[in-house]
N, CA, C and O of each residue as an XYZ file, in Angstrom:
400
protein
N     -33.850      9.624    -20.020
C     -32.688      9.538    -20.879
C     -32.101     10.963    -21.057
O     -32.874     11.894    -21.282
N     -30.805     11.164    -20.967
C     -30.141     12.465    -21.116
C     -30.030     12.723    -22.656
O     -29.723     11.848    -23.465
N     -30.318     14.044    -22.974
C     -30.082     14.482    -24.365
C     -28.741     15.110    -24.342
O     -28.295     15.566    -23.289
N     -28.090     15.154    -25.431
C     -26.761     15.760    -25.682
C     -26.923     17.270    -25.090
O     -27.879     17.999    -25.357
N     -25.969     17.578    -24.346
C     -25.959     18.890    -23.695
C     -26.781     19.044    -22.480
O     -26.801     20.133    -21.905
N     -27.509     17.966    -22.015
C     -28.455     18.051    -20.824
C     -27.704     17.444    -19.728
O     -27.780     16.250    -19.439
N     -26.924     18.369    -19.082
C     -26.149     17.915    -17.828
C     -26.055     19.083    -16.858
O     -26.197     20.210    -17.333
N     -25.849     18.957    -15.642
C     -25.665     20.084    -14.649
C     -24.358     20.832    -14.932
O     -23.342     20.267    -15.336
N     -24.458     22.101    -14.700
C     -23.311     22.962    -14.656
C     -23.333     23.669    -13.397
O     -23.966     24.709    -13.215
N     -22.551     23.020    -12.442
C     -22.561     23.773    -11.096
C     -21.779     25.148    -11.052
O     -20.587     25.201    -11.356
N     -22.406     26.108    -10.711
C     -21.770     27.453    -10.618
C     -21.151     27.439     -9.197
O     -21.830     27.087     -8.233
N     -19.854     27.826     -9.073
C     -19.152     27.917     -7.923
C     -19.260     29.234     -7.298
O     -19.539     29.331     -6.103
N     -19.038     30.332     -8.096
C     -19.341     31.708     -7.645
C     -19.263     32.620     -8.835
O     -18.945     32.189     -9.944
N     -19.553     33.882     -8.606
C     -19.558     34.925     -9.576
C     -18.519     35.932     -9.212
O     -18.326     36.229     -8.033
N     -17.866     36.447    -10.165
C     -16.953     37.600    -10.047
C     -17.291     38.665    -10.967
O     -16.984     38.563    -12.155
N     -17.896     39.673    -10.519
C     -18.491     40.667    -11.467
C     -19.483     40.013    -12.295
O     -20.421     39.378    -11.814
N     -19.263     40.179    -13.665
C     -20.201     39.539    -14.570
C     -19.771     38.219    -15.021
O     -20.391     37.650    -15.919
N     -18.711     37.673    -14.439
C     -18.131     36.276    -14.756
C     -18.721     35.297    -13.828
O     -18.972     35.556    -12.651
N     -18.951     34.075    -14.442
C     -19.278     32.877    -13.687
C     -18.131     31.872    -13.657
O     -17.527     31.554    -14.681
N     -17.876     31.425    -12.554
C     -16.758     30.501    -12.328
C     -17.616     29.111    -12.082
O     -18.418     29.024    -11.152
N     -17.394     28.149    -12.911
C     -18.164     26.896    -12.885
C     -17.382     25.606    -13.213
O     -16.272     25.659    -13.742
N     -17.973     24.478    -12.895
C     -17.541     23.127    -13.330
C     -18.354     22.757    -14.518
O     -19.558     23.006    -14.573
N     -17.676     22.142    -15.500
C     -18.353     21.597    -16.635
C     -18.485     20.130    -16.394
O     -17.459     19.455    -16.469
N     -19.634     19.548    -16.111
C     -19.672     18.082    -15.632
C     -19.765     17.144    -16.854
O     -19.861     15.932    -16.658
N     -19.745     17.612    -18.022
C     -19.662     16.643    -19.137
C     -18.255     16.444    -19.604
O     -17.952     16.605    -20.786
N     -17.391     16.093    -18.682
C     -15.925     16.045    -18.953
C     -15.428     14.680    -19.573
O     -14.275     14.533    -19.979
N     -16.303     13.787    -19.606
C     -15.888     12.403    -20.143
C     -15.263     11.610    -18.988
O     -15.135     12.058    -17.849
N     -14.898     10.420    -19.381
C     -14.266      9.495    -18.333
C     -12.947      9.006    -18.908
O     -12.856      8.687    -20.093
N     -11.934      8.950    -18.068
C     -11.937      9.630    -16.711
C     -11.933     11.071    -16.918
O     -11.481     11.538    -17.963
N     -12.442     11.864    -15.924
C     -12.481     13.336    -15.954
C     -11.002     13.840    -15.915
O     -10.096     13.219    -15.358
N     -10.849     15.084    -16.595
C      -9.618     15.723    -16.706
C      -9.154     16.081    -15.232
O      -9.955     15.992    -14.302
N      -7.929     16.462    -15.050
C      -7.534     16.915    -13.710
C      -8.362     18.244    -13.290
O      -8.909     18.958    -14.130
N      -8.393     18.491    -11.925
C      -9.176     19.596    -11.380
C      -8.999     20.889    -12.133
O      -7.875     21.352    -12.331
N     -10.088     21.468    -12.548
C     -10.079     22.740    -13.338
C     -11.490     23.425    -13.088
O     -12.449     22.835    -12.589
N     -11.486     24.717    -13.492
C     -12.723     25.456    -13.578
C     -12.790     26.099    -14.891
O     -11.778     26.244    -15.577
N     -14.092     26.536    -15.308
C     -14.162     27.289    -16.513
C     -14.723     28.575    -16.021
O     -15.294     28.651    -14.933
N     -14.550     29.639    -16.865
C     -14.937     31.013    -16.566
C     -15.602     31.577    -17.834
O     -15.076     31.411    -18.934
N     -16.714     32.218    -17.685
C     -17.349     32.804    -18.822
C     -18.261     33.887    -18.395
O     -18.809     33.824    -17.295
N     -18.451     34.865    -19.193
C     -19.324     36.036    -18.985
C     -20.760     35.590    -19.399
O     -20.941     34.961    -20.441
N     -21.703     35.908    -18.617
C     -23.099     35.544    -19.122
C     -23.460     34.088    -18.674
O     -23.597     33.746    -17.500
N     -23.596     33.272    -19.776
C     -24.094     31.885    -19.537
C     -22.968     30.840    -19.647
O     -22.201     30.917    -20.607
N     -22.825     29.914    -18.770
C     -21.815     28.953    -18.920
C     -21.862     28.150    -20.173
O     -22.954     27.776    -20.603
N     -20.666     27.837    -20.836
C     -20.752     26.973    -22.025
C     -19.390     26.289    -22.193
O     -18.425     26.590    -21.489
N     -19.352     25.386    -23.124
C     -18.112     24.528    -23.242
C     -16.970     25.405    -23.713
O     -15.824     24.994    -23.534
N     -17.177     26.589    -24.307
C     -16.006     27.447    -24.762
C     -15.594     28.524    -23.769
O     -15.140     29.607    -24.137
N     -15.777     28.176    -22.457
C     -15.257     29.146    -21.463
C     -13.814     28.984    -21.303
O     -13.258     27.983    -21.755
N     -13.128     29.959    -20.652
C     -11.730     29.941    -20.296
C     -11.524     28.837    -19.302
O     -12.370     28.594    -18.442
N     -10.393     28.163    -19.415
C     -10.150     26.998    -18.479
C      -8.926     27.385    -17.731
O      -7.958     27.954    -18.234
N      -9.060     26.998    -16.372
C      -8.031     27.266    -15.400
C      -7.798     25.967    -14.573
O      -8.709     25.467    -13.913
N      -6.568     25.448    -14.631
C      -6.188     24.279    -13.888
C      -6.032     24.770    -12.372
O      -5.703     25.919    -12.075
N      -6.296     23.806    -11.501
C      -5.976     24.000     -9.995
C      -4.878     22.973     -9.711
O      -5.046     21.773     -9.926
N      -3.752     23.487     -9.222
C      -2.579     22.652     -8.949
C      -2.744     21.984     -7.572
O      -3.567     22.458     -6.789
N      -2.031     20.942     -7.241
C      -1.981     20.298     -5.992
C      -1.689     21.294     -4.804
O      -2.132     21.101     -3.672
N      -0.955     22.305     -5.131
C      -0.634     23.257     -4.112
C      -1.663     24.424     -4.052
O      -1.508     25.350     -3.256
N      -2.683     24.363     -4.883
C      -3.781     25.309     -4.803
C      -3.547     26.567     -5.761
O      -4.289     27.544     -5.659
N      -2.596     26.535     -6.614
C      -2.390     27.544     -7.544
C      -3.245     27.490     -8.756
O      -3.740     26.410     -9.078
N      -3.454     28.521     -9.429
C      -4.312     28.606    -10.724
C      -3.310     28.687    -11.947
O      -2.414     29.531    -11.950
N      -3.469     27.853    -12.912
C      -2.656     27.964    -14.097
C      -3.672     28.029    -15.295
O      -4.638     27.269    -15.369
N      -3.392     28.965    -16.197
C      -4.226     29.100    -17.273
C      -4.097     28.002    -18.296
O      -2.985     27.811    -18.788
N      -5.137     27.246    -18.675
C      -5.047     26.273    -19.705
C      -5.243     26.938    -21.120
O      -4.481     26.709    -22.059
N      -6.272     27.738    -21.190
C      -6.583     28.482    -22.346
C      -7.636     29.637    -21.997
O      -8.355     29.605    -20.998
N      -7.632     30.616    -22.906
C      -8.471     31.785    -22.635
C      -9.453     31.968    -23.828
O      -9.487     33.004    -24.492
N     -10.272     30.860    -24.057
C     -11.252     30.857    -25.241
C     -12.271     31.879    -25.047
O     -12.772     32.399    -26.044
N     -12.661     32.250    -23.794
C     -13.587     33.389    -23.576
C     -13.084     34.794    -23.768
O     -13.797     35.795    -23.700
N     -11.765     34.778    -24.019
C     -11.118     36.088    -24.351
C     -11.318     37.116    -23.264
O     -11.672     38.262    -23.542
N     -11.098     36.725    -22.057
C     -11.126     37.629    -20.934
C     -10.006     38.577    -20.978
O      -8.888     38.116    -21.209
N     -10.149     39.825    -20.792
C      -9.053     40.752    -20.791
C      -8.038     40.378    -19.776
O      -8.416     39.921    -18.697
N      -6.694     40.548    -20.056
C      -5.597     40.132    -19.141
C      -5.771     40.586    -17.695
O      -5.647     39.794    -16.761
N      -6.056     41.859    -17.529
C      -6.202     42.456    -16.220
C      -7.291     41.827    -15.450
O      -7.102     41.510    -14.276
N      -8.386     41.632    -16.021
C      -9.475     40.983    -15.325
C      -9.207     39.495    -15.148
O      -9.562     38.953    -14.102
N      -8.625     38.832    -16.071
C      -8.216     37.350    -15.952
C      -7.322     37.110    -14.734
O      -7.510     36.163    -13.970
N      -6.298     38.044    -14.579
C      -5.433     37.930    -13.415
C      -6.065     38.049    -12.107
O      -5.711     37.340    -11.165
N      -7.042     38.972    -12.012
C      -7.757     39.181    -10.788
C      -8.691     37.981    -10.498
O      -8.803     37.573     -9.342
N      -9.348     37.420    -11.495
C     -10.197     36.246    -11.300
C      -9.277     35.057    -10.913
O      -9.650     34.275    -10.038
N      -8.147     34.908    -11.508
C      -7.315     33.773    -11.116
C      -6.854     33.901     -9.762
O      -6.762     32.863     -9.106
N      -6.508     35.141     -9.162
C      -6.227     35.309     -7.745
C      -7.376     34.902     -6.857
O      -7.167     34.358     -5.773
N      -8.608     35.166     -7.314
C      -9.650     34.749     -6.479
C      -9.956     33.288     -6.580
O     -10.456     32.690     -5.628
N      -9.674     32.716     -7.682
C      -9.765     31.238     -7.773
C      -8.753     30.549     -6.868
O      -9.068     29.561     -6.203
N      -7.537     31.079     -6.850
C      -6.455     30.466     -5.884
C      -6.965     30.682     -4.497
O      -6.776     29.762     -3.701
N      -7.584     31.760     -4.084
C      -8.114     31.917     -2.720
C      -9.197     30.984     -2.348
O      -9.488     30.758     -1.173
N      -9.801     30.437     -3.376
C     -10.962     29.574     -3.188
C     -10.633     28.213     -3.606
O     -11.555     27.410     -3.749
N      -9.387     27.852     -3.825
C      -9.014     26.514     -4.337
C      -9.426     25.402     -3.532
O      -9.755     24.377     -4.129
N      -9.469     25.428     -2.159
C      -9.883     24.426     -1.394
C     -11.382     23.983     -1.564
O     -11.771     22.815     -1.593
N     -12.190     25.163     -1.676
C     -13.627     25.077     -1.902
C     -13.849     24.390     -3.262
O     -14.657     23.468     -3.375
N     -13.136     24.845     -4.269
C     -13.176     24.227     -5.575
C     -12.915     22.747     -5.605
O     -13.725     21.986     -6.134
N     -11.817     22.327     -5.057
C     -11.468     20.973     -5.034
C     -12.464     20.135     -4.260
O     -12.714     18.997     -4.655
N     -13.048     20.632     -3.176
C     -14.016     19.895     -2.418
C     -15.242     19.725     -3.309
O     -15.742     18.601     -3.333
N     -15.757     20.629     -4.000
C     -16.815     20.552     -4.906
C     -16.580     19.566     -6.080
O     -17.470     18.812     -6.473
N     -15.315     19.610     -6.629
C     -14.965     18.705     -7.561
C     -14.973     17.215     -7.122
O     -15.446     16.348     -7.857
N     -14.456     16.948     -5.948
C     -14.541     15.675     -5.379
C     -16.009     15.098     -5.104
O     -16.301     13.904     -5.187
N     -16.829     16.067     -4.786
C     -18.268     15.670     -4.575
C     -18.988     15.235     -5.885
O     -19.848     14.354     -5.901
N     -18.566     15.925     -6.986
C     -19.250     15.685     -8.321
C     -18.578     14.513     -8.998
O     -19.250     13.620     -9.515
N     -17.118     14.509     -9.001
C     -16.446     13.555     -9.818
C     -15.885     12.317     -9.027
O     -15.342     11.371     -9.597
N     -16.044     12.393     -7.788
C     -15.588     11.283     -6.782
C     -14.153     10.874     -7.036
O     -13.796      9.729     -6.759
N     -13.309     11.764     -7.555
C     -11.826     11.499     -7.669
C     -11.227     12.871     -7.870
O     -11.891     13.823     -8.278
N      -9.933     12.934     -7.564
C      -9.195     14.100     -7.674
C      -7.836     13.808     -8.229
O      -7.071     13.020     -7.674
N      -7.537     14.471     -9.363
C      -6.230     14.339     -9.988
C      -5.851     15.859    -10.272
O      -6.682     16.724    -10.548
N      -4.518     16.055    -10.170
C      -4.080     17.477    -10.450
C      -3.300     17.494    -11.713
O      -2.690     16.488    -12.076
N      -3.294     18.698    -12.459
C      -2.400     18.840    -13.617
C      -0.978     18.772    -13.228
O      -0.170     18.123    -13.893
N      -0.648     19.441    -12.143
C       0.626     19.355    -11.477
C       0.673     19.715    -10.101
O       1.738     19.660     -9.485
C-alpha cells in the first residue's frame, strides 16, 4: 500500500544545481504536459513549466523563486529537450495533452 507522498519522481536532467523532473502524483486525469524545476530535492512546490504542442516552454508559476536570468536559460534547455520530455511523459502517464 502506498503512503501519502510515496510515489516516484522521475528526474529528467540537471541544469547546474537545478533538477528538472516530473511529479507523478498529478491526479486523474493528469494535467497537460509539464515539468517541475527545483534546486536541491524535488518537491511539490517546484517551479512549473508547460510544454506546448509545438515544443515551446511556458511558465505556469515560479514557486521555487528561480532568478529570472537562470529561469530563462533553463526554459531554453527545456525547449531543446521537449521531445524527450514528452516521450517520458507518455511512458509514465500513457496520454498526452498540451496546455496549448
